[in-house]
C-alpha positions as CSV (number, residue, x, y, z in Angstrom):
1,M,1.7,-30.9,-52.1
2,P,4.5,-32.6,-51.9
3,L,3.5,-36.9,-50.9
4,K,5.5,-36.2,-47.5
5,H,3.5,-33.5,-46.4
6,K,0.5,-35.3,-47.1
7,L,1.3,-37.7,-45.6
8,Y,2.3,-35.6,-41.8
9,F,-1.3,-34.3,-43.2
10,V,-2.8,-37.4,-42.4
11,L,-1.3,-38.5,-39.5
12,A,-1.9,-35.4,-37.3
13,A,-5.7,-35.8,-38.4
14,V,-5.7,-39.2,-37.2
15,H,-3.7,-38.5,-34.8
16,M,-6.3,-35.1,-33.6
17,L,-9.3,-37.7,-34.2
18,M,-7.7,-40.2,-31.4
19,I,-7.7,-37.4,-29.1
20,A,-11.2,-36.6,-29.5
21,L,-12.5,-40.1,-29.3
22,Y,-10.5,-40.6,-26.3
23,A,-11.6,-37.5,-24.7
24,T,-15.2,-38.0,-25.3
25,H,-14.1,-41.5,-23.4
26,F,-14.3,-43.5,-26.0
27,A,-13.4,-46.5,-24.2
28,D,-16.3,-46.7,-22.0
29,W,-18.7,-47.5,-25.4
30,G,-18.4,-50.6,-25.2
31,N,-18.3,-52.9,-27.8
32,T,-14.9,-53.9,-27.2
33,G,-14.7,-57.2,-29.5
34,N,-15.3,-55.3,-32.3
35,A,-12.1,-55.1,-35.6
36,A,-12.3,-51.4,-35.6
37,T,-12.5,-50.7,-31.8
38,K,-9.2,-53.0,-31.5
39,T,-7.8,-51.2,-34.5
40,L,-8.4,-47.5,-33.2
41,A,-7.5,-48.9,-29.3
42,T,-4.1,-50.3,-30.6
43,V,-3.6,-46.6,-32.6
44,G,-4.7,-44.7,-29.2
45,S,-2.1,-47.1,-27.4
46,Y,0.2,-46.8,-29.9
47,T,-0.3,-42.5,-30.5
48,G,-0.3,-41.8,-26.8
49,S,-3.8,-40.3,-27.9
50,N,-5.8,-42.7,-25.5
51,N,-4.9,-40.6,-22.3
52,I,-7.4,-37.4,-22.1
53,F,-4.7,-35.7,-20.4
54,S,-2.7,-36.0,-23.4
55,F,-1.7,-32.1,-23.8
56,F,1.0,-29.7,-21.8
57,A,-1.2,-27.4,-20.0
58,P,1.1,-25.0,-18.0
59,G,-0.5,-22.7,-15.9
60,L,-4.1,-23.5,-16.3
61,S,-4.7,-24.8,-12.7
62,D,-3.0,-25.5,-9.7
63,Q,-3.5,-29.6,-9.0
64,P,-4.4,-29.8,-5.2
65,Y,-3.8,-32.7,-3.1
66,V,-5.9,-34.2,0.1
67,V,-4.4,-36.2,2.9
68,Y,-6.0,-37.2,5.7
69,A,-4.7,-38.6,9.0
70,V,-6.6,-40.9,11.5
71,K,-5.5,-41.2,15.0
72,F,-7.7,-44.0,16.4
73,K,-8.1,-43.7,20.1
74,D,-5.5,-45.9,20.7
75,S,-3.4,-43.7,19.5
76,T,-1.8,-45.4,16.3
77,E,-2.5,-43.1,13.5
78,K,-3.5,-44.1,10.0
79,L,-2.5,-41.6,6.4
80,I,-4.9,-42.0,4.1
81,D,-4.9,-40.9,0.4
82,L,-8.7,-41.2,-1.0
83,K,-8.0,-43.0,-4.2
84,G,-10.5,-44.7,-6.1
85,S,-11.0,-47.8,-8.8
86,S,-11.9,-45.7,-11.9
87,P,-11.2,-42.4,-13.4
88,D,-14.6,-41.0,-13.2
89,F,-14.4,-41.4,-9.0
90,T,-10.7,-39.8,-9.5
91,N,-12.7,-36.8,-11.3
92,R,-15.2,-36.5,-8.8
93,V,-13.0,-36.5,-6.1
94,N,-10.7,-33.8,-7.3
95,N,-13.3,-31.7,-8.4
96,I,-14.4,-31.3,-4.2
97,Y,-10.6,-30.7,-3.7
98,G,-10.4,-27.7,-6.0
99,Y,-13.3,-26.4,-3.8
100,L,-11.3,-26.5,-1.0
101,T,-8.3,-24.3,-2.3
102,L,-11.3,-21.7,-1.8
103,P,-11.1,-20.1,1.4
104,E,-14.8,-19.6,2.0
105,A,-15.8,-23.6,1.9
106,R,-12.6,-24.5,3.8
107,Q,-14.4,-25.0,7.2
108,V,-17.3,-27.1,5.8
109,L,-16.0,-29.3,3.1
110,S,-13.0,-30.6,4.9
111,A,-15.6,-31.2,8.1
112,S,-17.2,-33.1,5.7
113,L,-14.5,-34.9,4.4
114,A,-13.5,-35.4,8.2
115,Q,-17.4,-37.1,8.2
116,S,-17.1,-39.1,5.5
117,M,-13.4,-40.7,7.0
118,L,-15.4,-41.4,10.4
119,Q,-17.7,-43.0,8.4
120,R,-14.8,-45.3,7.1
121,Y,-12.9,-45.4,10.7
122,P,-15.6,-44.9,13.0
123,N,-13.5,-46.3,16.3
124,A,-11.1,-42.7,15.3
125,A,-10.6,-40.1,17.8
126,K,-9.1,-37.0,15.7
127,I,-9.4,-36.5,11.7
128,R,-6.8,-34.2,10.4
129,V,-7.4,-33.3,7.1
130,A,-4.2,-31.9,5.3
131,M,-4.2,-29.8,1.6
132,V,-0.7,-29.9,-0.6
133,V,-1.3,-27.8,-3.8
134,Q,0.9,-28.5,-6.9
135,Q,1.6,-24.8,-8.7
136,I,2.1,-25.2,-12.2
137,P,3.5,-22.0,-13.7
138,D,2.1,-20.1,-17.1
139,I,4.0,-20.9,-19.8
140,Y,6.7,-17.8,-19.8
141,A,7.8,-19.1,-16.2
142,Y,8.1,-22.7,-17.4
143,K,10.5,-21.2,-21.0
144,N,12.4,-19.4,-18.1
145,G,13.2,-22.5,-16.0
146,E,10.5,-22.7,-13.5
147,R,9.1,-25.9,-12.9
148,N,6.2,-27.3,-10.6
149,I,6.6,-26.4,-7.0
150,W,4.1,-28.4,-3.9
151,R,3.3,-26.3,-1.6
152,F,1.5,-26.5,2.1
153,W,-2.1,-25.4,1.8
154,F,-4.2,-25.8,5.0
155,Q,-4.7,-28.1,7.7
156,N,-7.9,-28.8,9.9
157,D,-8.0,-30.9,13.1
158,F,-11.1,-32.3,13.7
159,A,-12.2,-34.2,17.6
160,V,-14.6,-36.7,17.7
161,N,-16.8,-36.0,20.2
162,T,-18.1,-38.9,22.3
163,P,-21.5,-38.8,23.3
164,A,-22.2,-37.5,26.8
165,T,-23.4,-40.2,29.0
166,T,-26.7,-39.9,30.9
167,Q,-27.6,-41.6,34.2
168,Q,-31.3,-42.1,35.3
């Protein structure tokens, strides 16, 4: 085997090792002050393998996206995009959003999500849970020029019930 092919093989093996390390959340293992860890982190940043989604997978799954519209009692509105500060939080929220694509689960889960928004904004009068989905074509459609497209999926409106006043 020529030296050039051996070099390509070694580079490919290192790249695959880096992808495997970052897929197992290597960056979260700790001990970031170690020289070997710093070197691996630099290689991962340089090659792009430090992203756990470092592959192109068309047709694998559609990507749901949920937006909340909160209308307050004073008629002002606020659009909310629920994002967290950690990848783990984002993964958990996206897993829940994935279940919203199932018609059987949509009403219950959207009501639960609206309730969580109500806990954040107790002076809300109405909460709308709306979902759009980025539909990703399979590899054959992609090769034929088809690209990702965003489609409206559903919306559910939830009015906040004000407790009835009792007179004594």
